C-alpha positions in Angstrom: -3.9 -20.2 47.4 -7.3 -20.3 46.5 -9.5 -18.0 45.1 -13.3 -17.4 45.1 -15.6 -17.8 42.0 -15.9 -13.9 42.1 -12.1 -13.1 42.5 -11.9 -15.6 39.3 -15.0 -13.7 37.5 -13.5 -10.4 38.1 -10.1 -11.2 36.7 -11.4 -12.3 33.8 -13.4 -9.1 33.2 -10.4 -6.8 33.9 -8.6 -9.0 31.3 -11.6 -9.0 28.9 -12.0 -5.4 29.2 -8.3 -5.0 27.7 -9.2 -6.6 24.5 -10.1 -5.2 21.0 -9.6 -6.0 17.6 -6.9 -3.9 15.5 -8.3 -3.0 12.2 -7.1 -2.1 8.9 -6.3 1.5 8.1 -8.0 2.4 4.9 -8.9 5.9 4.9 -5.4 7.1 5.5 -6.4 8.5 8.4 -3.7 8.3 11.3 -0.9 9.8 13.5 2.0 9.6 10.9 4.1 10.2 14.1 3.1 7.3 15.5 3.8 4.7 12.6 6.2 2.6 11.9 6.7 0.7 8.3 7.7 -2.5 8.3 8.5 -5.2 5.9 4.9 -7.0 6.6 3.0 -3.8 7.0 2.8 -0.3 8.5 2.0 -0.4 12.2 0.3 2.6 14.0 1.0 2.7 18.0 -0.5 4.7 21.0 1.5 7.3 22.9 0.9 7.3 26.3 3.3 9.9 28.0 6.7 9.6 26.6 6.2 6.1 25.9 4.6 4.8 22.5 3.4 1.2 22.2 2.7 -1.1 19.2 0.9 -4.1 20.4 -0.6 -7.3 18.1 1.9 -7.1 15.4 2.0 -10.5 13.6 5.4 -11.9 13.0 4.1 -14.5 10.6 2.6 -14.5 7.0 -0.1 -17.0 8.2 -1.5 -18.0 11.6 -1.2 -21.5 12.8 -4.8 -22.5 12.3 -6.3 -25.0 9.8 -3.5 -26.5 7.6 -1.3 -24.7 9.4 -1.9 -26.1 12.8 1.2 -28.1 14.1 3.0 -27.1 11.3 6.3 -24.5 11.3 5.6 -21.1 11.7 5.0 -19.5 8.2 7.5 -16.7 7.0 6.0 -12.9 7.5 6.0 -11.4 3.6 6.0 -7.9 2.2 2.6 -5.7 2.8 1.7 -2.1 2.0 -1.2 -2.6 4.1 -1.5 0.3 7.2 -2.7 -1.3 10.8 -3.7 -0.3 14.0 -1.1 -1.6 16.4 -3.6 -0.8 19.5 -4.3 -4.1 21.4 -2.7 -7.3 22.1 -3.3 -9.6 20.1 -5.4 -13.0 21.1 -2.9 -15.2 23.2 -2.5 -18.6 22.9 -4.7 -21.2 23.8 -4.7 -22.5 27.3 -6.6 -22.9 30.7 -6.8 -19.9 32.3 -5.2 -19.3 35.8 -5.8 -16.4 38.1 -2.0 -16.9 39.2 -1.3 -15.9 35.7 -4.2 -13.2 35.0 -2.7 -12.6 31.4 -3.6 -16.3 30.5 -7.2 -15.1 31.2 -7.0 -12.6 28.2 -8.9 -13.7 25.1 -7.3 -16.4 23.1 -7.2 -18.6 20.1 -4.9 -20.5 18.3 -4.2 -17.5 15.9 -1.8 -16.0 18.6 1.6 -15.3 17.1 1.9 -11.8 17.7 4.7 -9.5 19.2 4.8 -6.2 20.9 6.9 -3.5 20.9 7.3 -0.3 23.0 9.7 2.5 22.5 10.5 6.0 24.0 8.7 8.9 22.0 11.8 10.9 22.0 14.5 8.7 20.8 16.9 10.5 18.8 19.4 9.2 16.0 21.1 6.2 17.9 20.0 2.7 17.2 19.2 1.5 21.1 19.8 -1.9 22.5 16.8 -4.4 22.2 15.4 -6.2 25.0 13.1 -9.0 24.1 10.8 -10.9 27.1 9.9 -14.0 27.0 6.8 -14.9 29.1 6.7 -17.9 31.5 4.4 -20.4 32.6 6.0 -23.8 31.9 5.2 -23.8 28.1 1.3 -24.2 29.5 0.4 -20.8 30.3 0.9 -17.2 30.4 0.6 -14.3 27.6 2.3 -10.9 26.5 -1.1 -9.5 28.0 0.2 -10.0 31.8 -0.2 -6.5 33.3 2.7 -7.0 35.7 4.7 -7.7 32.3 3.7 -4.9 30.3 6.2 -2.8 28.5 5.5 0.7 29.2 6.5 1.3 33.0 9.7 -0.5 31.7 10.5 2.2 28.8 9.4 4.7 31.2 12.6 3.4 33.7 14.7 3.0 30.7 13.9 4.9 27.9 17.4 4.1 26.3 16.0 0.5 25.1 13.5 -0.5 22.8 11.4 -3.6 24.5 9.9 -6.4 22.8 7.4 -8.9 24.0 6.4 -11.9 21.9 3.9 -15.0 21.8 4.4 -18.6 21.2 2.4 -21.6 21.0 1.6 -23.4 24.5 0.8 -27.1 25.6 -0.5 -29.4 22.8 -0.5 -26.7 20.1 3.4 -25.8 20.6 4.8 -28.9 22.4 2.9 -32.1 21.4 5.1 -35.1 19.8 3.1 -36.4 16.6 5.6 -38.0 14.7 4.7 -41.7 15.9 1.4 -41.6 14.6 0.5 -43.0 11.1 0.3 -39.9 9.8 3.1 -38.1 11.9 5.4 -37.4 8.7 3.1 -34.7 8.1 4.2 -32.8 11.5 8.0 -33.3 11.8 8.2 -29.9 14.3 5.0 -30.6 16.2 7.1 -31.0 19.9 9.2 -27.9 19.0 6.8 -25.6 17.4 6.9 -23.0 20.6 10.7 -23.0 20.4 10.4 -22.4 16.5 7.6 -19.6 17.2 10.2 -18.0 19.3 12.9 -18.1 16.7 10.6 -16.7 13.7 9.7 -13.8 16.2 13.5 -13.2 16.4 13.7 -13.3 12.8 11.3 -10.6 12.8 12.8 -8.4 15.2 16.2 -8.9 13.4 14.8 -7.3 10.1 12.2 -4.6 11.6 13.4 -3.8 15.0 15.8 -0.7 13.2 12.5 0.8 12.0 11.6 1.4 15.9 15.0 2.9 16.7 16.4 -0.7 17.8 20.3 -2.3 17.0 19.4 -5.3 15.8 22.8 -6.6 16.2 22.4 -5.7 20.0 19.2 -7.8 21.1 19.3 -9.5 24.4 16.6 -12.1 25.4 15.2 -12.4 28.9 12.6 -14.5 30.8 11.6 -16.5 33.5 9.3 -19.7 33.6 7.7 -21.4 36.7 6.0 -24.6 37.2 2.6 -24.7 38.8 1.5 -27.4 41.2 -2.1 -28.1 42.2 
C-alpha cells in the first residue's frame, strides 16, 4: 500500500503532537496520589478515567549516547529526585514508516525508557504484570504506537499492571563490531537490543511492586513483523 506525502506528513504531525519532555519537579507541587517512589526516582503519572499512566521512565543509569554508544546498558542507580512521567521518552533512532506510526514519534539514541499503566483503584493484592515488547523486525517501532497504548488495555483488564519497554534498534542495537580493529571495545554490540530488554526486566523486577505489581508473576507478550518494499 502506498501513501501520499500529505498522508505521511499528517501522520508525522499526529505523533509530534504527542511529544513532550518530562521535567524534574523541584517545588514539591505535585499530586501525591499519582506519584510512585522507585529506586531511581519518584515518578508522577497522569490519570485518565480509572487508569494511571506513567510514561517515559528511564530504566538505565546512563542513556546509550557518546561513550556509552554500542555498549551494554548501564544499570540504574538510587535517586531521590521527583520527575514527571507524562510523556513517552524519545524512541529509538530509526527510519520512520507510516505502517508503524509510532516510528514517526520524535526519536534519538537516548531511548531507554519504559511505561507503566495501572488501575487507579488497585486494592492491596499484588497484580500480575504484563510486559509488552513492540514489533518491527528489530528495525522500527516504538512504545508510542497508539494502537499499543496501555490505557485501553487496563480499562479492559484492571486486574493487571501493564508495562511497555523500548530497546535499541537497527545498527544501534544489533550491529556486529567485534571483527573491527577496535572491536574489543564493543563486545556486546550485536546483542544490545536484547540486553536492553533484559535491563528493563531487571528494573521491573525491582520496582514493579511499587506500582502494585507482582515481581514474581511477570508475563512477556509481543509481536514482530517484516516489511517488504
